[in-house]
KEVOKOL-571954 format. One line per field, with one value per residue: x, z, y of N, C-alpha, C in turn. Coordinates in nm, 3 decimals. Layout:
<recs>
n.c1	[X_...];
n.c3	[Z_...];
n.c2	[Y_...];
ca.c1	[X_...];
ca.c3	[Z_...];
ca.c2	[Y_...];
c.c1	[X_...];
c.c3	[Z_...];
c.c2	[Y_...];
</recs>
This chain:
<recs>
n.c1	[1.617_1.914_2.024_2.187_2.098_1.849_1.615_1.660_1.500_1.462_1.458_1.224_1.043_1.088_0.992_0.724_0.660_0.695_0.479_0.268_0.318_0.285_0.017_-0.098_-0.017_-0.153_-0.422_-0.432_-0.388_-0.618_-0.813_-0.756_-0.789_-0.840_-1.012_-1.168_-0.955_-0.710_-0.366_-0.202_-0.327_-0.306_-0.025_0.020_-0.119_0.033_0.272_0.189_0.123_0.378_0.513_0.364_0.409_0.685_0.695_0.546_0.713_0.946_0.839_0.763_1.010_1.151_0.984_0.829_0.562_0.256_0.076_-0.275_-0.392_-0.396_-0.248_-0.276_0.005_0.194_0.243_0.018_-0.185_-0.371_-0.241_-0.256_-0.576_-0.652_-0.851_-1.169_-1.379_-1.653_-1.737_-1.834_-1.844_-1.746_-1.509_-1.492_-1.251_-1.144_-0.956_-0.900_-0.731_-0.666_-0.578_-0.540_-0.627_-0.749_-0.753_-0.897_-1.154_-1.225_-1.223_-1.428_-1.652_-1.659_-1.706_-1.960_-2.106_-2.071_-2.202_-2.462_-2.524_-2.757_-2.744_-2.604_-2.740_-2.738_-2.597_-2.338_-2.239_-2.239_-2.047_-1.826_-1.800_-1.750_-1.508_-1.351_-1.333_-1.222_-0.916_-0.810_-0.716_-0.708_-0.915_-1.128_-1.141_-1.219_-1.478_-1.597_-1.581_-1.721_-1.975_-2.052_-2.097_-1.832_-1.862_-2.021_-1.853_-1.656_-1.792_-1.839_-1.602_-1.465_-1.617_-1.539_-1.283_-1.095_-0.875_-0.883_-0.687_-0.516_-0.722_-0.853_-1.036_-1.096_-1.242_-1.264_-1.259_-1.388_-1.381_-1.554_-1.760_-1.586_-1.553_-1.745_-1.578_-1.330_-1.118_-1.082_-0.877_-0.659_-0.731_-0.642_-0.438_-0.461_-0.510_-0.523_-0.387_-0.424_-0.675_-0.846_-1.130_-1.208_-1.088_-1.077_-0.921_-0.832_-0.653_-0.455_-0.236_-0.313_-0.454_-0.244_-0.089_-0.261_-0.262_0.006_0.012_-0.159_-0.005_0.193_0.076_0.064_0.095_0.025_0.059];
n.c3	[2.523_2.644_2.977_2.960_2.734_2.795_2.857_3.105_3.425_3.455_3.190_3.099_3.258_3.157_2.899_2.955_3.059_2.826_2.676_2.826_2.789_2.513_2.494_2.613_2.427_2.202_2.282_2.315_2.050_1.930_2.062_1.962_1.694_1.351_1.168_1.026_0.916_1.020_0.999_1.226_1.417_1.298_1.299_1.576_1.646_1.520_1.662_1.916_1.869_1.806_2.048_2.224_2.117_2.159_2.437_2.495_2.389_2.550_2.801_2.774_2.717_2.953_3.171_3.083_3.023_2.878_2.723_2.760_2.535_2.189_1.958_1.628_1.410_1.233_0.976_0.920_0.879_0.696_0.484_0.549_0.475_0.178_0.011_-0.123_0.107_0.097_-0.086_-0.425_-0.582_-0.605_-0.608_-0.609_-0.539_-0.589_-0.502_-0.532_-0.457_-0.587_-0.573_-0.811_-0.721_-0.775_-1.070_-1.241_-1.132_-1.174_-1.456_-1.509_-1.401_-1.559_-1.806_-1.762_-1.739_-1.997_-2.147_-2.076_-2.188_-2.312_-2.549_-2.724_-2.956_-3.176_-3.259_-3.366_-3.265_-2.994_-2.988_-3.061_-2.840_-2.635_-2.722_-2.691_-2.413_-2.330_-2.219_-2.113_-1.865_-1.871_-2.055_-1.912_-1.684_-1.804_-1.889_-1.639_-1.494_-1.670_-1.638_-1.365_-1.101_-0.935_-0.651_-0.607_-0.694_-0.501_-0.272_-0.339_-0.404_-0.350_-0.478_-0.735_-0.752_-0.648_-0.427_-0.167_-0.147_-0.038_0.005_-0.078_-0.030_-0.143_-0.078_-0.254_-0.269_-0.494_-0.682_-0.896_-1.104_-1.342_-1.700_-1.926_-2.012_-1.968_-1.800_-1.869_-2.016_-1.847_-1.572_-1.305_-1.248_-1.119_-0.849_-0.553_-0.243_-0.060_-0.103_-0.012_0.154_0.324_0.396_0.356_0.454_0.398_0.506_0.539_0.695_0.905_1.068_1.140_1.289_1.505_1.621_1.699_1.890_2.080_2.158_2.289_2.519_2.880_3.035_2.811_2.615];
n.c2	[-0.878_-0.730_-0.630_-0.407_-0.279_-0.193_0.072_0.327_0.382_0.653_0.737_0.621_0.761_1.018_0.986_0.945_1.197_1.342_1.256_1.364_1.637_1.652_1.589_1.816_2.012_1.922_1.949_2.227_2.307_2.206_2.356_2.607_2.592_2.684_2.585_2.288_2.154_2.236_2.281_2.292_2.137_1.890_1.856_1.855_1.628_1.426_1.459_1.386_1.119_1.014_1.058_0.900_0.647_0.621_0.623_0.392_0.194_0.220_0.170_-0.095_-0.218_-0.169_-0.246_-0.453_-0.405_-0.276_-0.002_0.081_0.183_0.284_0.493_0.594_0.609_0.867_0.775_0.633_0.808_1.058_1.321_1.680_1.813_1.978_2.039_2.165_2.344_2.311_2.070_2.038_1.822_1.478_1.207_0.857_0.637_0.315_0.034_-0.308_-0.600_-0.926_-1.274_-1.528_-1.824_-2.064_-2.156_-2.332_-2.337_-2.070_-2.065_-2.247_-2.117_-1.886_-2.004_-2.109_-1.872_-1.769_-1.965_-1.921_-1.683_-1.465_-1.324_-1.471_-1.626_-1.803_-2.125_-2.105_-1.861_-1.919_-2.120_-1.969_-1.796_-1.979_-2.079_-1.853_-1.827_-2.078_-2.207_-1.984_-1.772_-1.498_-1.434_-1.541_-1.380_-1.142_-1.211_-1.263_-1.014_-0.864_-0.952_-0.936_-0.694_-0.514_-0.513_-0.738_-0.942_-0.913_-1.000_-1.262_-1.385_-1.627_-1.821_-1.785_-1.871_-1.698_-1.516_-1.286_-0.989_-0.697_-0.403_-0.079_0.224_0.541_0.852_1.132_1.483_1.733_2.042_2.097_1.889_1.683_1.726_1.521_1.226_1.335_1.240_0.978_0.853_0.854_0.750_0.721_0.893_1.133_1.123_1.278_1.281_1.486_1.579_1.395_1.305_1.099_0.767_0.409_0.122_-0.219_-0.496_-0.789_-0.752_-0.592_-0.765_-0.932_-0.755_-0.714_-0.967_-0.984_-0.783_-0.893_-1.107_-0.970_-0.885_-0.882_-1.197_-1.339_-1.631];
ca.c1	[1.699_2.005_2.004_2.260_2.025_1.721_1.611_1.660_1.373_1.453_1.420_1.081_0.973_1.098_0.902_0.589_0.644_0.681_0.340_0.183_0.338_0.224_-0.129_-0.131_-0.003_-0.261_-0.545_-0.421_-0.406_-0.760_-0.890_-0.726_-0.793_-0.909_-1.103_-1.163_-0.831_-0.600_-0.241_-0.145_-0.387_-0.245_0.111_0.013_-0.163_0.148_0.367_0.133_0.137_0.518_0.549_0.298_0.478_0.815_0.669_0.503_0.831_1.034_0.767_0.770_1.150_1.198_0.899_0.749_0.423_0.209_-0.032_-0.407_-0.446_-0.311_-0.267_-0.214_0.122_0.183_0.243_-0.113_-0.283_-0.369_-0.182_-0.358_-0.674_-0.643_-0.960_-1.272_-1.454_-1.786_-1.718_-1.948_-1.837_-1.654_-1.469_-1.469_-1.145_-1.142_-0.864_-0.909_-0.637_-0.702_-0.490_-0.613_-0.578_-0.812_-0.782_-1.000_-1.284_-1.250_-1.256_-1.560_-1.754_-1.666_-1.770_-2.103_-2.163_-2.073_-2.303_-2.595_-2.534_-2.877_-2.715_-2.549_-2.861_-2.716_-2.490_-2.206_-2.198_-2.209_-1.918_-1.721_-1.782_-1.686_-1.368_-1.280_-1.303_-1.123_-0.829_-0.746_-0.756_-0.730_-1.050_-1.224_-1.155_-1.299_-1.617_-1.645_-1.601_-1.822_-2.106_-2.085_-2.045_-1.717_-1.904_-2.068_-1.734_-1.590_-1.865_-1.845_-1.474_-1.425_-1.687_-1.473_-1.145_-1.010_-0.843_-0.871_-0.565_-0.545_-0.817_-0.864_-1.138_-1.073_-1.345_-1.187_-1.344_-1.354_-1.452_-1.660_-1.752_-1.509_-1.627_-1.758_-1.466_-1.209_-1.007_-1.092_-0.751_-0.568_-0.827_-0.585_-0.319_-0.484_-0.554_-0.448_-0.415_-0.465_-0.816_-0.922_-1.216_-1.194_-1.042_-1.100_-0.824_-0.844_-0.530_-0.422_-0.130_-0.375_-0.482_-0.116_-0.050_-0.345_-0.214_0.133_-0.018_-0.214_0.107_0.274_0.007_0.111_0.027_0.000_0.152];
ca.c3	[2.529_2.757_3.074_2.915_2.628_2.846_2.900_3.249_3.481_3.426_3.049_3.091_3.317_3.063_2.788_3.005_3.065_2.688_2.637_2.893_2.721_2.380_2.515_2.636_2.300_2.113_2.328_2.283_1.905_1.902_2.113_1.883_1.550_1.267_1.080_1.042_0.862_1.067_0.999_1.360_1.483_1.233_1.350_1.717_1.647_1.487_1.773_2.024_1.830_1.818_2.190_2.283_2.070_2.228_2.576_2.496_2.365_2.667_2.910_2.752_2.728_3.091_3.270_3.021_3.032_2.761_2.751_2.722_2.422_2.070_1.874_1.498_1.379_1.122_0.849_0.898_0.866_0.571_0.493_0.572_0.367_0.112_-0.086_-0.095_0.233_0.060_-0.217_-0.516_-0.652_-0.540_-0.680_-0.524_-0.600_-0.523_-0.551_-0.465_-0.514_-0.574_-0.629_-0.877_-0.651_-0.835_-1.210_-1.301_-1.084_-1.246_-1.594_-1.512_-1.377_-1.677_-1.912_-1.732_-1.774_-2.143_-2.200_-2.046_-2.250_-2.398_-2.677_-2.813_-2.993_-3.268_-3.215_-3.408_-3.171_-2.868_-3.003_-3.063_-2.703_-2.560_-2.763_-2.635_-2.273_-2.340_-2.103_-2.092_-1.745_-1.915_-2.110_-1.806_-1.602_-1.881_-1.881_-1.501_-1.459_-1.759_-1.594_-1.228_-1.043_-0.847_-0.514_-0.602_-0.702_-0.371_-0.175_-0.384_-0.468_-0.337_-0.581_-0.863_-0.743_-0.615_-0.286_-0.143_-0.097_0.020_-0.066_-0.024_-0.089_-0.116_-0.118_-0.285_-0.299_-0.614_-0.689_-0.995_-1.177_-1.467_-1.825_-1.967_-2.085_-1.948_-1.738_-1.899_-2.066_-1.732_-1.461_-1.171_-1.241_-1.049_-0.712_-0.465_-0.103_0.017_-0.128_0.035_0.268_0.413_0.327_0.430_0.411_0.449_0.476_0.633_0.784_1.025_1.152_1.195_1.394_1.622_1.684_1.765_2.010_2.179_2.210_2.375_2.643_2.995_3.058_2.686_2.597];
ca.c2	[-0.758_-0.732_-0.522_-0.289_-0.212_-0.147_0.212_0.347_0.428_0.796_0.752_0.589_0.876_1.130_0.957_0.970_1.342_1.390_1.229_1.463_1.765_1.642_1.596_1.957_2.085_1.879_2.013_2.370_2.321_2.182_2.470_2.727_2.562_2.782_2.513_2.143_2.099_2.321_2.204_2.288_2.020_1.773_1.843_1.818_1.489_1.342_1.467_1.305_0.978_0.977_1.055_0.784_0.528_0.614_0.584_0.253_0.110_0.224_0.104_-0.240_-0.263_-0.160_-0.311_-0.559_-0.363_-0.200_0.094_0.027_0.256_0.290_0.612_0.566_0.691_0.962_0.704_0.575_0.914_1.132_1.455_1.783_1.829_2.108_2.048_2.266_2.329_2.261_2.005_2.032_1.694_1.385_1.087_0.741_0.557_0.185_-0.069_-0.437_-0.698_-1.068_-1.376_-1.638_-1.943_-2.182_-2.120_-2.416_-2.289_-1.945_-2.099_-2.312_-2.016_-1.801_-2.081_-2.115_-1.741_-1.759_-2.057_-1.867_-1.551_-1.461_-1.260_-1.573_-1.697_-1.912_-2.215_-2.058_-1.758_-1.986_-2.187_-1.869_-1.749_-2.086_-2.087_-1.738_-1.858_-2.186_-2.225_-1.854_-1.699_-1.360_-1.425_-1.573_-1.260_-1.047_-1.255_-1.249_-0.874_-0.810_-1.000_-0.898_-0.571_-0.540_-0.545_-0.876_-1.026_-0.906_-1.081_-1.402_-1.413_-1.768_-1.897_-1.765_-1.915_-1.583_-1.493_-1.142_-0.925_-0.565_-0.317_0.056_0.310_0.683_0.948_1.252_1.599_1.812_2.170_2.082_1.761_1.695_1.712_1.381_1.170_1.415_1.169_0.835_0.798_0.838_0.763_0.714_0.978_1.259_1.097_1.368_1.247_1.604_1.606_1.279_1.335_0.984_0.646_0.286_0.022_-0.356_-0.570_-0.896_-0.705_-0.539_-0.881_-0.978_-0.661_-0.737_-1.089_-0.953_-0.706_-0.985_-1.186_-0.884_-0.854_-0.959_-1.324_-1.409_-1.744];
c.c1	[1.787_1.977_2.071_2.183_1.891_1.726_1.609_1.521_1.352_1.411_1.272_0.999_0.975_1.005_0.758_0.561_0.625_0.540_0.248_0.195_0.274_0.072_-0.172_-0.124_-0.114_-0.392_-0.545_-0.444_-0.551_-0.844_-0.873_-0.742_-0.880_-1.007_-1.088_-1.030_-0.711_-0.471_-0.176_-0.200_-0.326_-0.104_0.112_-0.031_-0.046_0.251_0.319_0.148_0.281_0.560_0.488_0.367_0.612_0.797_0.632_0.623_0.922_0.970_0.779_0.912_1.197_1.119_0.815_0.599_0.387_0.101_-0.164_-0.469_-0.346_-0.347_-0.203_-0.100_0.099_0.175_0.107_-0.219_-0.267_-0.296_-0.292_-0.448_-0.664_-0.754_-1.062_-1.345_-1.592_-1.776_-1.848_-1.951_-1.741_-1.623_-1.446_-1.370_-1.131_-1.035_-0.883_-0.814_-0.688_-0.588_-0.578_-0.557_-0.636_-0.849_-0.892_-1.140_-1.322_-1.293_-1.395_-1.672_-1.770_-1.734_-1.920_-2.172_-2.175_-2.182_-2.444_-2.619_-2.654_-2.852_-2.656_-2.662_-2.835_-2.598_-2.350_-2.153_-2.163_-2.074_-1.804_-1.692_-1.710_-1.539_-1.287_-1.243_-1.194_-1.047_-0.757_-0.801_-0.786_-0.872_-1.155_-1.247_-1.239_-1.447_-1.675_-1.676_-1.697_-1.963_-2.147_-2.026_-1.928_-1.756_-1.953_-1.951_-1.661_-1.658_-1.867_-1.712_-1.432_-1.493_-1.614_-1.324_-1.047_-0.986_-0.819_-0.732_-0.602_-0.653_-0.820_-0.972_-1.111_-1.195_-1.275_-1.280_-1.295_-1.435_-1.574_-1.649_-1.671_-1.601_-1.636_-1.638_-1.333_-1.093_-1.001_-0.960_-0.649_-0.650_-0.765_-0.464_-0.337_-0.540_-0.465_-0.482_-0.463_-0.608_-0.905_-0.998_-1.207_-1.147_-1.062_-1.009_-0.853_-0.718_-0.509_-0.315_-0.189_-0.407_-0.354_-0.070_-0.129_-0.299_-0.083_0.109_-0.074_-0.102_0.191_0.207_0.060_0.028_-0.002_0.103_0.169];
c.c3	[2.653_2.849_3.027_2.812_2.675_2.880_3.052_3.295_3.452_3.281_3.028_3.145_3.222_2.944_2.829_3.013_2.925_2.636_2.698_2.824_2.583_2.388_2.534_2.506_2.203_2.151_2.295_2.133_1.866_1.945_2.026_1.733_1.475_1.170_1.100_0.999_0.899_1.071_1.137_1.438_1.427_1.288_1.496_1.732_1.622_1.599_1.891_1.994_1.847_1.965_2.258_2.243_2.141_2.372_2.586_2.479_2.489_2.787_2.897_2.772_2.873_3.187_3.215_3.037_2.907_2.805_2.703_2.603_2.307_1.990_1.740_1.470_1.259_0.989_0.816_0.870_0.732_0.591_0.515_0.450_0.309_0.010_-0.046_0.036_0.207_-0.079_-0.298_-0.595_-0.576_-0.633_-0.578_-0.596_-0.520_-0.586_-0.465_-0.534_-0.488_-0.627_-0.692_-0.819_-0.705_-0.980_-1.272_-1.256_-1.157_-1.389_-1.605_-1.492_-1.498_-1.792_-1.890_-1.770_-1.925_-2.203_-2.180_-2.110_-2.345_-2.535_-2.777_-2.855_-3.088_-3.222_-3.251_-3.311_-3.037_-2.875_-2.999_-2.921_-2.620_-2.594_-2.705_-2.490_-2.268_-2.212_-2.067_-1.966_-1.780_-1.968_-2.002_-1.716_-1.673_-1.876_-1.742_-1.466_-1.555_-1.716_-1.458_-1.190_-0.950_-0.704_-0.502_-0.612_-0.568_-0.269_-0.211_-0.439_-0.460_-0.441_-0.714_-0.858_-0.712_-0.464_-0.266_-0.096_-0.031_-0.061_0.001_-0.099_-0.046_-0.163_-0.132_-0.328_-0.423_-0.612_-0.781_-1.059_-1.305_-1.588_-1.862_-2.052_-2.057_-1.895_-1.776_-1.948_-1.955_-1.602_-1.323_-1.153_-1.153_-0.908_-0.617_-0.320_-0.020_-0.011_-0.082_0.161_0.372_0.330_0.418_0.372_0.475_0.409_0.581_0.732_0.912_1.122_1.217_1.308_1.522_1.696_1.758_1.893_2.119_2.241_2.307_2.508_2.758_3.013_2.931_2.668_2.449];
c.c2	[-0.764_-0.615_-0.394_-0.210_-0.158_0.002_0.220_0.390_0.576_0.821_0.720_0.706_0.995_1.109_0.980_1.120_1.402_1.368_1.333_1.599_1.765_1.647_1.742_2.036_2.048_1.945_2.162_2.394_2.302_2.302_2.595_2.706_2.661_2.717_2.364_2.083_2.186_2.239_2.195_2.169_1.893_1.749_1.800_1.672_1.395_1.343_1.384_1.156_0.931_0.965_0.932_0.654_0.511_0.570_0.437_0.159_0.105_0.153_-0.048_-0.291_-0.265_-0.249_-0.428_-0.532_-0.283_-0.103_0.036_0.098_0.255_0.412_0.584_0.661_0.779_0.890_0.647_0.680_0.985_1.265_1.559_1.800_1.970_2.127_2.153_2.238_2.271_2.197_2.005_1.902_1.604_1.269_0.977_0.650_0.427_0.097_-0.194_-0.534_-0.840_-1.154_-1.483_-1.768_-2.073_-2.151_-2.204_-2.375_-2.160_-1.975_-2.161_-2.211_-1.925_-1.873_-2.091_-1.984_-1.727_-1.846_-2.004_-1.731_-1.547_-1.399_-1.358_-1.667_-1.814_-1.996_-2.167_-1.954_-1.819_-2.054_-2.086_-1.820_-1.853_-2.095_-1.973_-1.764_-1.964_-2.211_-2.095_-1.787_-1.554_-1.343_-1.449_-1.452_-1.154_-1.081_-1.229_-1.104_-0.803_-0.845_-0.943_-0.763_-0.605_-0.576_-0.688_-0.974_-1.027_-0.995_-1.229_-1.451_-1.559_-1.856_-1.893_-1.802_-1.805_-1.575_-1.344_-1.102_-0.794_-0.493_-0.180_0.132_0.453_0.763_1.083_1.365_1.671_1.942_2.161_1.944_1.779_1.682_1.564_1.337_1.235_1.332_1.020_0.775_0.776_0.849_0.770_0.806_1.100_1.237_1.177_1.336_1.366_1.647_1.491_1.316_1.223_0.866_0.526_0.178_-0.113_-0.431_-0.677_-0.852_-0.646_-0.652_-0.933_-0.886_-0.684_-0.863_-1.065_-0.875_-0.795_-1.069_-1.104_-0.854_-0.938_-1.086_-1.400_-1.518_-1.773];
</recs>
């Protein structure tokens, strides 16, 4: 960055003062909150995150220094919770992405599962199952996920020729359990972020961010 583009010392000081003011407002909002999901606390949290990020950027641009803490930004947080205070039911929504990186390994594993199928008692049925697997990755995936629970596939994905991608788990609160079969035709259409009690995300991008932060530390080569 050129000297002309660097923030002035006064701008860095102003950004630091903005963080102090945001800290005071956040504490005041917490002290006055009306419940666990007070929107004033949420807004103060986001304002504090934005002020801290601005200060960190100006500090680095001017002095080549970083702060020893990190506050997640607004884009990384959930919207204000609007679900029931005392949930009577919950839904666990899970998404896991995989890449099929070794199709032959996947096909071999699916074929092994099909060959060991105890329900295929006569040779004709075994031949039919083997033919269904064949060279079809689509069929192999059906066999694999029909045999193993998703958690077991997640822990053994390399055995099946898969590579993990991003994953997320949402715990969503509900007022009452839905009627049996009520949402089966559209199981993912009613995921409301404002009813999410907690969520857990896994992504390689987080590892990349950590490496970039390490590279930004003073003395990093």
